[in-house]
PLY file of the C-alpha trace (Angstrom):
ply
format ascii 1.0
element vertex 176
property float x
property float y
property float z
element edge 175
property int vertex1
property int vertex2
end_header
115.78 86.54 45.53
118.79 88.23 47.18
116.60 89.84 49.85
115.15 86.33 50.80
118.68 84.99 51.10
119.75 87.84 53.31
116.69 87.41 55.51
117.59 83.62 55.94
121.14 84.53 56.86
119.92 87.17 59.38
117.56 84.58 60.97
120.25 82.05 61.27
122.75 84.56 62.99
120.08 86.44 64.99
117.64 84.05 66.57
114.43 85.34 67.99
115.33 86.44 71.61
111.79 85.55 72.75
111.99 81.98 71.48
112.57 79.28 74.16
116.15 78.38 74.60
117.50 74.87 74.86
119.97 76.42 77.45
117.05 77.80 79.50
115.37 74.42 79.38
118.50 72.75 80.54
118.72 75.08 83.59
115.14 74.54 84.42
115.86 70.84 84.49
118.62 71.30 87.07
117.95 69.50 90.34
116.88 71.81 93.12
119.87 70.73 95.03
122.03 72.76 92.66
120.40 75.84 94.01
121.90 77.74 96.90
119.05 76.67 99.11
119.16 78.13 102.58
119.91 75.87 105.47
116.91 74.44 107.50
116.14 76.80 110.46
113.44 75.27 112.56
111.24 76.37 115.45
108.61 74.53 117.42
104.93 75.38 117.16
104.90 76.32 120.87
107.46 79.01 120.42
106.22 82.62 120.66
105.94 84.95 117.68
108.56 87.08 119.21
110.99 84.28 119.23
110.12 83.43 115.56
110.51 87.03 114.35
113.76 87.50 116.27
115.18 84.24 114.86
114.19 85.26 111.20
115.82 88.66 111.75
118.99 87.26 113.27
119.43 84.71 110.49
118.29 87.04 107.76
115.83 84.54 106.42
112.24 84.78 105.20
110.81 81.43 106.42
111.15 79.03 109.30
110.13 75.36 109.29
107.90 74.48 112.16
108.95 71.04 113.39
107.41 69.07 116.26
108.54 65.59 117.16
110.88 65.54 114.09
108.02 66.09 111.80
107.26 69.23 109.68
103.96 70.57 110.99
104.11 73.92 109.36
106.06 76.78 107.85
106.22 80.35 109.24
107.09 83.03 106.69
107.49 86.80 106.37
104.17 86.69 104.52
102.51 85.16 107.53
103.78 88.05 109.58
102.38 90.61 107.14
99.03 89.06 106.46
98.20 87.57 109.93
99.99 89.62 112.50
100.81 93.18 111.33
98.16 95.76 112.28
96.43 93.44 114.81
97.88 95.00 117.90
99.20 91.53 119.06
101.75 91.25 121.90
104.17 88.91 120.08
105.48 87.39 123.35
101.95 86.08 124.21
101.02 84.28 121.01
102.33 81.02 119.64
103.75 80.25 116.12
101.46 77.34 115.81
98.39 79.57 115.70
99.81 81.75 112.90
101.94 79.25 110.74
100.82 77.74 107.49
99.99 74.13 108.48
101.23 71.08 106.53
103.16 72.99 103.85
103.73 71.52 100.39
107.25 69.99 100.16
109.57 68.87 97.36
111.79 65.89 97.24
115.53 66.42 96.81
115.26 64.80 93.41
112.81 67.56 92.09
113.93 69.81 89.26
113.88 73.60 89.28
111.02 73.74 86.77
108.85 71.63 89.10
109.70 73.85 92.09
108.95 77.03 90.17
105.67 75.55 88.95
104.58 74.51 92.51
105.38 77.99 93.84
103.50 79.84 91.08
100.38 77.59 91.20
100.32 77.46 95.10
101.09 81.18 95.53
103.93 80.75 97.91
107.66 81.77 97.84
109.18 79.12 100.08
109.01 75.33 99.83
110.70 72.87 102.19
112.97 70.18 100.54
112.69 66.73 102.18
114.80 63.61 101.78
113.39 60.22 101.02
112.49 59.72 104.64
110.58 62.94 104.78
113.23 64.76 106.86
113.73 68.44 105.99
117.08 69.07 104.22
116.56 72.67 103.07
114.19 75.32 101.99
114.07 76.62 98.44
112.82 80.12 97.79
111.57 81.91 94.67
114.55 84.24 95.08
117.08 81.38 94.76
115.38 80.12 91.58
115.40 83.52 90.07
118.98 84.08 91.09
119.90 80.69 89.53
118.31 81.75 86.25
119.66 85.27 86.15
123.11 84.13 86.89
123.11 81.99 83.79
121.15 84.48 81.65
122.24 87.86 82.82
123.89 88.86 79.47
120.90 87.62 77.48
118.49 89.56 79.77
120.57 92.74 79.83
120.85 92.71 76.02
117.20 92.18 75.08
116.08 94.69 72.56
113.70 97.35 73.74
109.98 96.81 73.14
108.59 100.41 72.64
105.03 99.06 72.34
105.19 97.26 75.70
103.19 99.14 78.25
101.49 98.44 81.59
97.74 98.54 81.04
96.56 98.27 84.70
95.99 100.99 87.10
99.02 102.13 88.97
98.89 102.80 92.71
96.08 102.26 95.21
0 1
1 2
2 3
3 4
4 5
5 6
6 7
7 8
8 9
9 10
10 11
11 12
12 13
13 14
14 15
15 16
16 17
17 18
18 19
19 20
20 21
21 22
22 23
23 24
24 25
25 26
26 27
27 28
28 29
29 30
30 31
31 32
32 33
33 34
34 35
35 36
36 37
37 38
38 39
39 40
40 41
41 42
42 43
43 44
44 45
45 46
46 47
47 48
48 49
49 50
50 51
51 52
52 53
53 54
54 55
55 56
56 57
57 58
58 59
59 60
60 61
61 62
62 63
63 64
64 65
65 66
66 67
67 68
68 69
69 70
70 71
71 72
72 73
73 74
74 75
75 76
76 77
77 78
78 79
79 80
80 81
81 82
82 83
83 84
84 85
85 86
86 87
87 88
88 89
89 90
90 91
91 92
92 93
93 94
94 95
95 96
96 97
97 98
98 99
99 100
100 101
101 102
102 103
103 104
104 105
105 106
106 107
107 108
108 109
109 110
110 111
111 112
112 113
113 114
114 115
115 116
116 117
117 118
118 119
119 120
120 121
121 122
122 123
123 124
124 125
125 126
126 127
127 128
128 129
129 130
130 131
131 132
132 133
133 134
134 135
135 136
136 137
137 138
138 139
139 140
140 141
141 142
142 143
143 144
144 145
145 146
146 147
147 148
148 149
149 150
150 151
151 152
152 153
153 154
154 155
155 156
156 157
157 158
158 159
159 160
160 161
161 162
162 163
163 164
164 165
165 166
166 167
167 168
168 169
169 170
170 171
171 172
172 173
173 174
174 175
C-alpha cells in the first residue's frame, strides 16, 4: 500500500522523459516565420555553376533559389553540388545552374507551421524549402538546421539532462 503511494508520487513528480510534451507540441505548432529563416538569395538558371558556388560560399549558405522572370524555377543546393557535380571533372565556368538544379521545388506558405515544414522535409528527403507569400513570391528559405536549432533552443536543458540508456546501441554496420 505504501509502496504504491510512493510510486504514484514519484510518477507525478518525475514524468516519463520520453512521453510527448505539450510544450514540444506547442513549439512544433509555431509558424515557420518564427524561425530564423535565411534571407532569399537568388540566381538565374543561366548563371554558371562557378557563379553559384562562389555566391553560396560568400554568403555562407547551403541553398540558392533559382528565379527566372520573377518565378521560382528551381533550387540549387550543396547537395546538388555533391551528388551531381563533384567527381565529374566539370569545368564549373562552362556549365549552367539550370542543368543541375532541382526543378520546381516544393514550397511552403508563410502560414505553415514548423511541424508541417519538418514533415515535408523528412518525407521529401530534402533540407531546404522555399517559403512563399500568398502571391507565390519567395520570402525566405527554411532549412532543417533552423528547425533543429529552434527546437534545441527551447529544449536544450531537457535534452542535456535525459537519463542514459545503457541498452541503446547502434545495430547497423559502421563505416563503408
